[in-house]
C-alpha positions as CSV (number, residue, x, y, z in Angstrom):
1,X,28.3,29.1,-24.2
2,X,28.0,25.9,-22.0
3,X,31.6,25.5,-21.1
4,X,33.6,22.8,-19.2
5,X,37.0,23.3,-17.8
6,X,39.2,20.2,-17.6
7,X,42.3,20.1,-15.4
8,X,44.6,17.2,-14.6
9,X,47.6,16.8,-12.3
10,X,49.7,13.6,-12.1
11,X,50.0,13.3,-8.3
12,X,48.1,14.5,-5.2
13,X,51.2,16.5,-4.3
14,X,50.4,18.8,-7.2
15,X,47.6,21.4,-7.3
16,X,45.0,22.3,-9.9
17,X,45.0,26.0,-8.8
18,X,47.3,27.5,-11.5
19,X,45.4,25.8,-14.3
20,X,42.0,26.7,-12.8
21,X,43.0,30.4,-12.3
22,X,44.1,30.7,-15.9
23,X,41.2,28.8,-17.4
24,X,38.5,30.7,-15.4
25,X,40.2,34.1,-16.4
26,X,40.1,33.0,-20.0
27,X,36.4,32.1,-19.8
28,X,35.6,35.4,-18.2
29,X,37.4,37.3,-20.9
30,X,35.4,35.4,-23.5
31,X,32.2,36.0,-21.7
32,X,31.6,32.3,-20.9
33,X,29.9,32.4,-17.6
34,X,28.1,29.0,-17.6
35,X,31.2,27.0,-16.6
36,X,31.6,23.6,-15.0
37,X,34.8,21.9,-13.8
38,X,36.1,18.4,-14.3
39,X,39.3,17.4,-12.5
40,X,41.6,14.4,-12.4
41,X,44.6,13.5,-10.2
42,X,46.1,10.7,-12.4
43,X,48.7,10.0,-15.0
44,X,47.8,11.3,-18.5
45,X,48.8,7.9,-19.9
46,X,45.6,6.4,-18.4
47,X,42.7,6.3,-21.0
48,X,40.0,6.1,-18.4
49,X,39.8,8.8,-15.7
50,X,36.8,9.8,-13.6
51,X,36.9,13.5,-14.4
52,X,37.5,12.9,-18.1
53,X,34.8,10.2,-18.2
54,X,32.3,12.6,-16.7
55,X,33.3,15.3,-19.2
56,X,32.9,13.0,-22.2
57,X,29.5,11.9,-20.8
58,X,28.4,15.5,-20.9
59,X,29.8,15.8,-24.4
60,X,27.8,12.8,-25.6
61,X,24.6,14.1,-24.0
62,X,25.2,17.4,-25.8
63,X,25.4,19.4,-22.6
64,X,28.5,21.4,-23.7
65,X,29.5,23.8,-26.4
66,X,33.2,24.1,-25.6
67,X,35.9,22.3,-23.5
68,X,38.7,24.4,-22.2
69,X,42.0,23.0,-20.9
70,X,45.5,24.4,-20.3
71,X,47.4,22.2,-22.7
72,X,46.7,19.1,-24.9
73,X,48.8,16.9,-22.6
74,X,46.3,17.6,-19.8
75,X,43.8,15.6,-21.9
76,X,46.1,12.8,-22.8
77,X,49.7,11.9,-23.5
78,X,49.4,9.8,-26.6
79,X,48.4,11.2,-30.0
80,X,46.0,8.3,-30.8
81,X,44.1,9.0,-27.5
82,X,44.0,12.7,-28.3
83,X,42.8,12.0,-31.8
84,X,40.0,9.9,-30.5
85,X,38.9,12.6,-28.0
86,X,39.1,15.4,-30.5
87,X,37.2,13.4,-33.1
88,X,34.4,12.7,-30.5
89,X,34.3,16.4,-29.5
90,X,34.0,17.4,-33.2
91,X,31.3,14.8,-33.8
92,X,29.2,16.3,-31.1
93,X,29.8,19.9,-32.1
94,X,32.0,20.8,-29.1
95,X,34.9,23.1,-29.6
96,X,38.3,22.5,-27.9
97,X,40.3,25.4,-26.5
98,X,43.9,24.9,-25.1
99,X,44.7,28.3,-23.7
100,X,48.5,28.0,-23.5
101,X,48.9,26.6,-27.0
102,X,46.6,28.9,-28.9
103,X,44.4,26.0,-30.0
104,X,40.7,26.9,-30.5
105,X,38.6,24.8,-32.8
106,X,35.5,27.0,-32.6
107,X,34.0,28.2,-35.9
108,X,35.6,31.6,-35.7
109,X,39.2,30.3,-35.5
110,X,40.4,28.4,-38.7
111,X,44.1,28.5,-37.5
112,X,43.2,26.5,-34.4
113,X,41.4,23.9,-36.5
114,X,44.4,23.7,-38.8
115,X,46.7,23.1,-35.9
116,X,44.5,20.3,-34.7
117,X,44.2,18.9,-38.2
118,X,47.9,18.6,-38.4
119,X,48.0,16.9,-35.0
120,X,45.4,14.4,-36.1
121,X,47.3,13.7,-39.3
122,X,50.4,13.0,-37.2
123,X,48.4,10.6,-35.0
124,X,47.0,8.8,-38.1
125,X,50.6,8.5,-39.5
126,X,51.8,7.1,-36.1
127,X,49.0,4.5,-36.2
128,X,49.9,3.5,-39.7
129,X,53.6,3.1,-38.8
130,X,52.7,0.9,-35.9
131,X,50.4,-1.2,-38.1
132,X,53.2,-1.6,-40.7
133,X,55.6,-2.7,-38.0
134,X,53.2,-5.3,-36.6
135,X,52.5,-6.7,-40.0
136,X,56.2,-6.8,-40.9
137,X,56.9,-8.6,-37.6
138,X,54.1,-11.2,-38.3
139,X,55.5,-11.8,-41.8
140,X,59.0,-12.3,-40.4
141,X,57.7,-14.7,-37.8
142,X,55.8,-16.7,-40.4
143,X,59.0,-16.8,-42.6
144,X,60.9,-18.3,-39.6
145,X,58.3,-21.0,-39.3
146,X,56.6,-19.6,-36.2
147,X,53.1,-20.8,-35.9
148,X,50.8,-17.9,-35.1
149,X,47.4,-17.9,-33.4
150,X,46.0,-20.0,-30.6
151,X,47.3,-23.6,-30.2
152,X,45.0,-26.2,-31.7
153,X,42.6,-27.5,-29.1
154,X,42.6,-30.9,-30.7
155,X,46.3,-31.4,-30.0
156,X,45.9,-30.4,-26.3
157,X,42.5,-31.9,-25.4
158,X,41.8,-34.4,-28.2
159,X,42.8,-37.5,-26.4
160,X,40.8,-36.6,-23.2
161,X,37.7,-35.8,-25.3
162,X,37.9,-39.1,-27.1
163,X,38.4,-41.0,-23.9
164,X,35.5,-39.3,-22.0
165,X,33.3,-39.6,-25.1
166,X,34.1,-43.4,-25.3
167,X,33.2,-43.7,-21.6
168,X,29.7,-42.4,-22.5
169,X,29.9,-38.9,-21.3
170,X,27.9,-36.3,-23.2
171,X,29.3,-33.4,-25.2
172,X,28.1,-30.8,-22.7
173,X,29.5,-32.7,-19.7
174,X,32.9,-33.1,-21.4
175,X,32.9,-29.4,-22.2
176,X,32.2,-28.6,-18.6
177,X,34.9,-30.9,-17.3
178,X,37.6,-29.6,-19.6
179,X,36.4,-26.0,-19.6
180,X,36.0,-25.9,-23.4
181,X,33.3,-24.5,-25.7
182,X,30.6,-27.1,-26.5
183,X,31.1,-26.5,-30.3
184,X,34.8,-27.4,-30.0
185,X,34.2,-30.6,-28.0
186,X,31.4,-31.6,-30.5
187,X,33.8,-31.1,-33.5
188,X,36.6,-33.1,-31.9
189,X,34.3,-35.9,-30.7
190,X,33.0,-36.2,-34.3
191,X,36.5,-36.3,-35.7
192,X,37.5,-39.0,-33.2
193,X,34.6,-41.3,-34.1
194,X,35.0,-40.6,-37.9
195,X,31.5,-39.1,-38.0
196,X,30.5,-36.4,-40.5
């Protein structure tokens, strides 16, 4: 089995040693001798981490069969992030083992797969709750008369565009001066001259 050990500590005052000792012992007991290590010293709340990024590159290149870590919170702190990582591992046929939590998604452990399935369902539930709250907030804001979205460019730049256009400046030159997209300037210039 091509195995990767992943460890993470939050600060440089902490050590990877206890995680590494347990994980290497676990791999030896399972007979997994082809082991690489990926380490991070960073908060688990960060989505991008050098060690994790290298690990996921190996996963995507199909260089691994199993990823072993001490606990799920070593991979990430949020359920949506964990769900994303686990889904990507599964999509590439890579098992996940968390030694201290009894999680093992390899083919010979249906209980571990069930555990992760429950966690992923909770993560999906959490995403749906967040989506519902956002939508409810948007509806409430609209009901109060709050105008959503970007402010209309015409209201902010319309007069300047019409003035510069009347002075004979071209659409691209006006766009450059005002830092606006050419299409927006073209549209507002046409509206200002009554063109179609």
